[in-house]
PyMOL CGO cylinders between C-alpha atoms (Angstrom):
from pymol import cmd
from pymol.cgo import CYLINDER

trace = [
    CYLINDER, -16.44, 23.40, -1.87, -13.28, 25.51, -2.32, 0.3, 1, 1, 1, 1, 1, 1,
    CYLINDER, -13.28, 25.51, -2.32, -11.33, 23.40, -0.06, 0.3, 1, 1, 1, 1, 1, 1,
    CYLINDER, -11.33, 23.40, -0.06, -12.58, 19.96, -1.57, 0.3, 1, 1, 1, 1, 1, 1,
    CYLINDER, -12.58, 19.96, -1.57, -11.73, 21.17, -5.00, 0.3, 1, 1, 1, 1, 1, 1,
    CYLINDER, -11.73, 21.17, -5.00, -8.26, 22.43, -3.98, 0.3, 1, 1, 1, 1, 1, 1,
    CYLINDER, -8.26, 22.43, -3.98, -7.52, 19.13, -2.12, 0.3, 1, 1, 1, 1, 1, 1,
    CYLINDER, -7.52, 19.13, -2.12, -8.54, 16.97, -5.05, 0.3, 1, 1, 1, 1, 1, 1,
    CYLINDER, -8.54, 16.97, -5.05, -6.19, 19.08, -7.32, 0.3, 1, 1, 1, 1, 1, 1,
    CYLINDER, -6.19, 19.08, -7.32, -3.22, 18.83, -4.84, 0.3, 1, 1, 1, 1, 1, 1,
    CYLINDER, -3.22, 18.83, -4.84, -3.56, 15.24, -4.26, 0.3, 1, 1, 1, 1, 1, 1,
    CYLINDER, -3.56, 15.24, -4.26, -4.10, 14.41, -7.94, 0.3, 1, 1, 1, 1, 1, 1,
    CYLINDER, -4.10, 14.41, -7.94, -0.79, 15.48, -8.42, 0.3, 1, 1, 1, 1, 1, 1,
    CYLINDER, -0.79, 15.48, -8.42, 0.94, 13.09, -6.26, 0.3, 1, 1, 1, 1, 1, 1,
    CYLINDER, 0.94, 13.09, -6.26, 1.60, 9.51, -5.90, 0.3, 1, 1, 1, 1, 1, 1,
    CYLINDER, 1.60, 9.51, -5.90, -0.20, 7.59, -3.41, 0.3, 1, 1, 1, 1, 1, 1,
    CYLINDER, -0.20, 7.59, -3.41, 2.88, 7.14, -1.20, 0.3, 1, 1, 1, 1, 1, 1,
    CYLINDER, 2.88, 7.14, -1.20, 3.74, 10.94, -1.47, 0.3, 1, 1, 1, 1, 1, 1,
    CYLINDER, 3.74, 10.94, -1.47, 0.21, 11.53, -0.28, 0.3, 1, 1, 1, 1, 1, 1,
    CYLINDER, 0.21, 11.53, -0.28, 0.72, 9.61, 2.83, 0.3, 1, 1, 1, 1, 1, 1,
    CYLINDER, 0.72, 9.61, 2.83, 4.25, 10.97, 3.53, 0.3, 1, 1, 1, 1, 1, 1,
    CYLINDER, 4.25, 10.97, 3.53, 3.83, 14.37, 2.71, 0.3, 1, 1, 1, 1, 1, 1,
    CYLINDER, 3.83, 14.37, 2.71, 0.56, 15.31, 4.47, 0.3, 1, 1, 1, 1, 1, 1,
    CYLINDER, 0.56, 15.31, 4.47, 1.82, 18.37, 6.44, 0.3, 1, 1, 1, 1, 1, 1,
    CYLINDER, 1.82, 18.37, 6.44, 3.33, 19.85, 3.10, 0.3, 1, 1, 1, 1, 1, 1,
    CYLINDER, 3.33, 19.85, 3.10, -0.04, 19.11, 1.45, 0.3, 1, 1, 1, 1, 1, 1,
    CYLINDER, -0.04, 19.11, 1.45, -1.98, 20.77, 4.06, 0.3, 1, 1, 1, 1, 1, 1,
    CYLINDER, -1.98, 20.77, 4.06, 0.31, 23.89, 3.89, 0.3, 1, 1, 1, 1, 1, 1,
    CYLINDER, 0.31, 23.89, 3.89, -0.16, 24.10, 0.16, 0.3, 1, 1, 1, 1, 1, 1,
    CYLINDER, -0.16, 24.10, 0.16, -3.78, 23.86, 0.33, 0.3, 1, 1, 1, 1, 1, 1,
    CYLINDER, -3.78, 23.86, 0.33, -4.00, 26.32, 2.91, 0.3, 1, 1, 1, 1, 1, 1,
    CYLINDER, -4.00, 26.32, 2.91, -2.11, 28.94, 0.98, 0.3, 1, 1, 1, 1, 1, 1,
    CYLINDER, -2.11, 28.94, 0.98, -4.31, 28.20, -1.87, 0.3, 1, 1, 1, 1, 1, 1,
    CYLINDER, -4.31, 28.20, -1.87, -7.53, 28.65, 0.11, 0.3, 1, 1, 1, 1, 1, 1,
    CYLINDER, -7.53, 28.65, 0.11, -6.17, 31.71, 1.56, 0.3, 1, 1, 1, 1, 1, 1,
    CYLINDER, -6.17, 31.71, 1.56, -5.29, 33.49, -1.79, 0.3, 1, 1, 1, 1, 1, 1,
    CYLINDER, -5.29, 33.49, -1.79, -8.82, 32.80, -2.86, 0.3, 1, 1, 1, 1, 1, 1,
    CYLINDER, -8.82, 32.80, -2.86, -10.57, 34.03, 0.07, 0.3, 1, 1, 1, 1, 1, 1,
    CYLINDER, -10.57, 34.03, 0.07, -8.82, 37.20, 1.39, 0.3, 1, 1, 1, 1, 1, 1,
    CYLINDER, -8.82, 37.20, 1.39, -10.95, 39.11, -1.26, 0.3, 1, 1, 1, 1, 1, 1,
    CYLINDER, -10.95, 39.11, -1.26, -13.75, 38.31, 1.13, 0.3, 1, 1, 1, 1, 1, 1,
    CYLINDER, -13.75, 38.31, 1.13, -12.14, 39.44, 4.15, 0.3, 1, 1, 1, 1, 1, 1,
    CYLINDER, -12.14, 39.44, 4.15, -11.93, 36.06, 5.71, 0.3, 1, 1, 1, 1, 1, 1,
    CYLINDER, -11.93, 36.06, 5.71, -8.93, 34.16, 6.74, 0.3, 1, 1, 1, 1, 1, 1,
    CYLINDER, -8.93, 34.16, 6.74, -8.24, 30.63, 7.13, 0.3, 1, 1, 1, 1, 1, 1,
    CYLINDER, -8.24, 30.63, 7.13, -5.76, 29.73, 9.69, 0.3, 1, 1, 1, 1, 1, 1,
    CYLINDER, -5.76, 29.73, 9.69, -5.42, 26.22, 9.51, 0.3, 1, 1, 1, 1, 1, 1,
    CYLINDER, -5.42, 26.22, 9.51, -6.38, 23.24, 6.99, 0.3, 1, 1, 1, 1, 1, 1,
    CYLINDER, -6.38, 23.24, 6.99, -5.84, 19.40, 7.94, 0.3, 1, 1, 1, 1, 1, 1,
    CYLINDER, -5.84, 19.40, 7.94, -6.36, 16.47, 6.04, 0.3, 1, 1, 1, 1, 1, 1,
    CYLINDER, -6.36, 16.47, 6.04, -7.47, 14.04, 9.05, 0.3, 1, 1, 1, 1, 1, 1,
    CYLINDER, -7.47, 14.04, 9.05, -7.92, 10.79, 7.07, 0.3, 1, 1, 1, 1, 1, 1,
    CYLINDER, -7.92, 10.79, 7.07, -7.43, 9.18, 3.72, 0.3, 1, 1, 1, 1, 1, 1,
    CYLINDER, -7.43, 9.18, 3.72, -9.57, 6.27, 2.77, 0.3, 1, 1, 1, 1, 1, 1,
    CYLINDER, -9.57, 6.27, 2.77, -8.59, 4.30, -0.16, 0.3, 1, 1, 1, 1, 1, 1,
    CYLINDER, -8.59, 4.30, -0.16, -10.42, 1.41, -1.95, 0.3, 1, 1, 1, 1, 1, 1,
    CYLINDER, -10.42, 1.41, -1.95, -9.96, -2.02, -1.06, 0.3, 1, 1, 1, 1, 1, 1,
    CYLINDER, -9.96, -2.02, -1.06, -8.66, -2.66, -4.68, 0.3, 1, 1, 1, 1, 1, 1,
    CYLINDER, -8.66, -2.66, -4.68, -5.91, 0.05, -4.15, 0.3, 1, 1, 1, 1, 1, 1,
    CYLINDER, -5.91, 0.05, -4.15, -5.17, -1.49, -0.78, 0.3, 1, 1, 1, 1, 1, 1,
    CYLINDER, -5.17, -1.49, -0.78, -4.64, -4.89, -2.08, 0.3, 1, 1, 1, 1, 1, 1,
    CYLINDER, -4.64, -4.89, -2.08, -2.25, -3.85, -4.78, 0.3, 1, 1, 1, 1, 1, 1,
    CYLINDER, -2.25, -3.85, -4.78, -0.41, -1.76, -2.22, 0.3, 1, 1, 1, 1, 1, 1,
    CYLINDER, -0.41, -1.76, -2.22, -0.02, -4.95, -0.15, 0.3, 1, 1, 1, 1, 1, 1,
    CYLINDER, -0.02, -4.95, -0.15, 1.14, -6.98, -3.28, 0.3, 1, 1, 1, 1, 1, 1,
    CYLINDER, 1.14, -6.98, -3.28, 3.43, -4.39, -4.00, 0.3, 1, 1, 1, 1, 1, 1,
    CYLINDER, 3.43, -4.39, -4.00, 5.08, -4.42, -0.43, 0.3, 1, 1, 1, 1, 1, 1,
    CYLINDER, 5.08, -4.42, -0.43, 5.37, -8.14, -0.68, 0.3, 1, 1, 1, 1, 1, 1,
    CYLINDER, 5.37, -8.14, -0.68, 7.08, -8.15, -3.79, 0.3, 1, 1, 1, 1, 1, 1,
    CYLINDER, 7.08, -8.15, -3.79, 9.40, -5.44, -2.55, 0.3, 1, 1, 1, 1, 1, 1,
    CYLINDER, 9.40, -5.44, -2.55, 10.23, -7.66, 0.50, 0.3, 1, 1, 1, 1, 1, 1,
    CYLINDER, 10.23, -7.66, 0.50, 10.85, -10.86, -1.84, 0.3, 1, 1, 1, 1, 1, 1,
    CYLINDER, 10.85, -10.86, -1.84, 13.11, -8.92, -3.95, 0.3, 1, 1, 1, 1, 1, 1,
    CYLINDER, 13.11, -8.92, -3.95, 15.22, -7.60, -1.01, 0.3, 1, 1, 1, 1, 1, 1,
    CYLINDER, 15.22, -7.60, -1.01, 15.43, -11.20, 0.28, 0.3, 1, 1, 1, 1, 1, 1,
    CYLINDER, 15.43, -11.20, 0.28, 16.54, -12.56, -3.21, 0.3, 1, 1, 1, 1, 1, 1,
    CYLINDER, 16.54, -12.56, -3.21, 19.35, -9.92, -3.35, 0.3, 1, 1, 1, 1, 1, 1,
    CYLINDER, 19.35, -9.92, -3.35, 20.60, -10.63, 0.03, 0.3, 1, 1, 1, 1, 1, 1,
    CYLINDER, 20.60, -10.63, 0.03, 20.60, -14.40, -0.54, 0.3, 1, 1, 1, 1, 1, 1,
    CYLINDER, 20.60, -14.40, -0.54, 22.54, -13.90, -3.87, 0.3, 1, 1, 1, 1, 1, 1,
    CYLINDER, 22.54, -13.90, -3.87, 25.00, -11.62, -2.09, 0.3, 1, 1, 1, 1, 1, 1,
    CYLINDER, 25.00, -11.62, -2.09, 25.62, -13.94, 0.56, 0.3, 1, 1, 1, 1, 1, 1,
]
cmd.load_cgo(trace, "trace")
């Protein structure tokens, strides 16, 4: 439960792109927070890893539209500069 709530808290502070790009840093921050909480119990956590991030179909569609818009924008800029 501690790991889940800490993960939600950390991911909630980031954009979706940051979540995918900074997975190692997120894992390390979560590990540090878990370690702080459990050391009073005499337990040690040596590794924490986010294995998979599942996003809803709606968000996936929005991300695809955003990527397509960005490609069109870059293409228009290249055409106007040419």
